[in-house]
N, C-alpha and C positions, 0 to 999 in steps of 0.2 A: 512311125516317128522314128530318125535315125539316132543312135546311140554314141556319141563319141567321148572320149576318154583323154584327159591331162596327163601331161606327162607331171612329173614332181621336178619343181625347180624350187621352192623351201624347206630342202633339206641339206642336211654335210653327209660328208661320205660319199659321195654319190661320183664312183668313179665311171671307167670306160664301160666296162663288162655289164655296170649294174645298167647304166643309159642305154646301150644298147640291145641289152636284152629286155627293156620298159618297152623300148619301140617296137623290136620282133613280136613281141607278144598282143601289143595291141593290135599288130597286123595280122596276124595269126588268129586274133579271138574274132569274137563278133560284136565289132565295133567297125561303125560308119568313119570316123576322124580320128585324126592325133591330134590334141590340142597343146599349149601351153601359155603359161601367163608370162607376163614383162613386170619387174621391179628392180629395181635399183639398188635402190638403200638396203641397210639391214641386211643379211646373209642369203643370196640367193643365185641360183646360175643363170645366163642370160639366154634370154630368148630364142634368139634369132639363130645362136651356133648349134644349140640343142633340137630347134625341129631340121636343120637342117642337114644334122647329122642322122635324125630320125627316117628323114627322105631321103638319105642315102642308100639304108637298110632296109627299109619298106618297099612295097608294091603295090599294094591295094589301098589303104584307106586312104581319104582324102585327109591334105594336112592345114591346119587353120591355127595359123598363130592367134592366139586371143588374149589381152591384145596389144599390138604398135600404140605403144603413148606418142603421139605422132608430132607433136607439137614441141616434144622436147627431143626432138629427133631433127635430121635431116630429110626434106619430103623427097630430095630427087637418089640422095645415095639409097636412102631404103626403099623406092621404086624399085631402085637396079637390081637392090639385092631380092626383092622379094620376084624378083624376074629371073633373077638367077637361081631362086630356090625352086621356080618352077619348072626350070629348066630341068636339074638335080632328079626333079621328082619325076619327070615325065607329062609334066600338067594338071598333078593333081593339087594346086593349090588355092585355097581361100583363104583370105585375110579377115582380119574385124580392126579394125580402129578406133582410137578413142582419145580422151583427153587424161585418163587415171584421176587420180584423186589426190597426189601425195605430195608435197611443195618442195619435200625432201628429195625425192626424185630428181623432180627439175634442178635445183641447187646443185646437187651432184654433179649433175651432167653442165651447169652454167647457162640454162635455158631459163627463160622467162616464163613467169606463172600466168603473165596478165594475157588481155586477150586471146586465149587459145581456143575459143570455140571458134574466134572465126578465122583463125590459122587453121584449126582443124579443116575449115571448109576452102582454104584455100589449098592448102599440101594435097589433098585428094584429088581437086581438079589439077595442080601440080604434077601425082602421080600419074594420073590417067594418060596424061600429055605424053610422057615418058614410054608408057607401056603401048600407045599407040604411033608411037616411033616419031613424034613431032620436034620440032627443034624448038629449043625455051628463048633461046635470044640468035641474033646473028652469029654465027661462026661457032654454034654450041655442037651444030654436027646433031646425029640420031646419039642418044644417051645410049641405048641399048641395054641387057640382051631382048632381042624378041623373044616372048615366051612360047611355050606349046599354045598355050590358050589366048595369043597374041588375038584382037585388042582386048581383051576383056578378061580381068582377073575378077572373079566375086569378090566382092569388097561389102562388110557388113558393119556398121557402127556398134557399139559397145556404147550404150545409152538405154537408162530410164525413166529419167525428165519429161517431160511434155516441150520444154522448150529444144531439150538437144536432139530430143525422138523430131520433131519437125524440121528440126535443119537434116537432119540425118535424110529425109525423106526427098529432100533433092539432087543427093547422088549417091546413097547406098541401094545395095541388093537386097538388105534384109537387119533386123536388129538383133544382135547380140544382149539381151536385155535379161538376165541373169537376176532370179531373189533366192540369193544363196543356202537359204534353210530348206528349200525342196515344197517349197508351201504352193498349193492353186491358186490362190487369192491375188499373190504379188505377181505372179507371171500372168494370171487374166491380165489383169490392169495396165501391164504392161503391154500386153501382145494386143489389149484394145487401140492404147493410145498409140503402136504404130501402124494397125488397123486406117484407124482415122487420120492419123497425118500422111499417107499415101492416099486416102480417096480425097482430102482437104488439096493436094498437089495438081490431081487431074490422073495420076498414075493408072494405068486401065491392071497391071500387072499386082499381086499381092506382094506384103513383104514376106521374105525369107523368115522363121521369128526362132530363134533358138535361146533355148533356156540352159540350167544347170543350178548344179547343190554342190558346196563341201561334202566328202564323206569319209567313212575309215572303216575298214574289214580287218586290219591289222591288228595279232595282237596290243591288249590294252585298247581296243577302238575309242569308245570315250572318253579317255584321259588324251590318247592323241587326235582324238577330230576336234577337242575343246580348245586343247593347249594350240594347235594350228592356225584355228581362226584366232585366237586372244593375239599371236603375233602376228598372224597378218592386219587384223586392226588394232594394232597399239600405238600406230601413227597418230589416231584419235582420241587416245588417251587411256590411261591402263583401266580402269573404273570401267568405263564404255566398253572396252574391247573384252573384259572380262565377263561384262553381263552380256553381253552379244552372244561371245562363245557358249554361254551356261545355257543359252537356249537350243544348243544343235545337238540333232536329235538322230540324227541318217548313220549310225554309229551298228547298226543289226539289219540282217537280212530283209525282213519283211519291212521294216522302215524304209529299207533304199527302195523296194519293192513299192511300196506309198509312194514314193515322193518323183520317182519315173512318172507312176500312173496319173499325179494330179499336173504334172507339167504335160502329160500328153491329152490329159482333159483339160487345160487351159488352150489349146490349142495350138502348141509348140510344133514346130517340123522337126525339131531336132534337140535335144538334151545333151550335155555337156557336163561328166563328172570330172569334180574333182578332188582327188586323193590327198589323204595328210599326212601320209607318211610315203616310202619309195620302198616299202615292204613289198615282196610281191605277193605275198594273202590278198594286196589290194586289188591285184589283178585276177589272179585263182578262185578267187571267192566271189568276184564280180558276174563275172563270165554267165556261170550257170543263172544269174541272175534278168541277164537284158539278151537271153538267146529269146 
């Protein structure tokens, strides 16, 4: 099973030196993938800019922005940005797309929250046309650029429910279906649905399966982890967010190793860990656990 690490993006006082140091240490460490999430509202850094900076200062790890909330974006502009990112990285990009779950993010950028599942399906098809160099309409010309992986950049669906996974089976290379507490049961349920959906569509290849969880190894790790999850989920209501945050337990080395073992046992091809802080302990103390 491959191991990925997410760049911090829900943090403050995150300057150039820390951003680039994080990227370089991920590239230097025992990690296969560098990831980053996307949010608009609340205090966050912009995902595509962070992974572009990381692509420029790394040379080995795969780059997987996880995920582009595609229905609140322009599919064509996003496809162009991703192809350019692939050129900057030297062909190391794979992407995850999904609908997100935060109406406020859509509202903030002036996008409709309605019919987002169908828009996602249609947008993925449009992105693939861009990557294949096809004209989108008379007079458009080729959008470009041709990426090093042309005509196909690996694309995964951020999906957890049966309907979303069934739709993704029509166009995705795999599923990023993280049960973020690091449990085996939640991941196994998602992965079983993905395998069944791929089989149902008649696809011969198996879906690439990605899991993941939140963790912290920073000073005062339990507090940092639970506050991170509370802030992440607060859009759903403070009581709900506090209750979920209180269940987070991946804040010690053994607990993190157990979570990785759980996801491996569930059948994952890859596990992406998401740190609660930008403290360097999150990398330095994690690396020996995943070698």
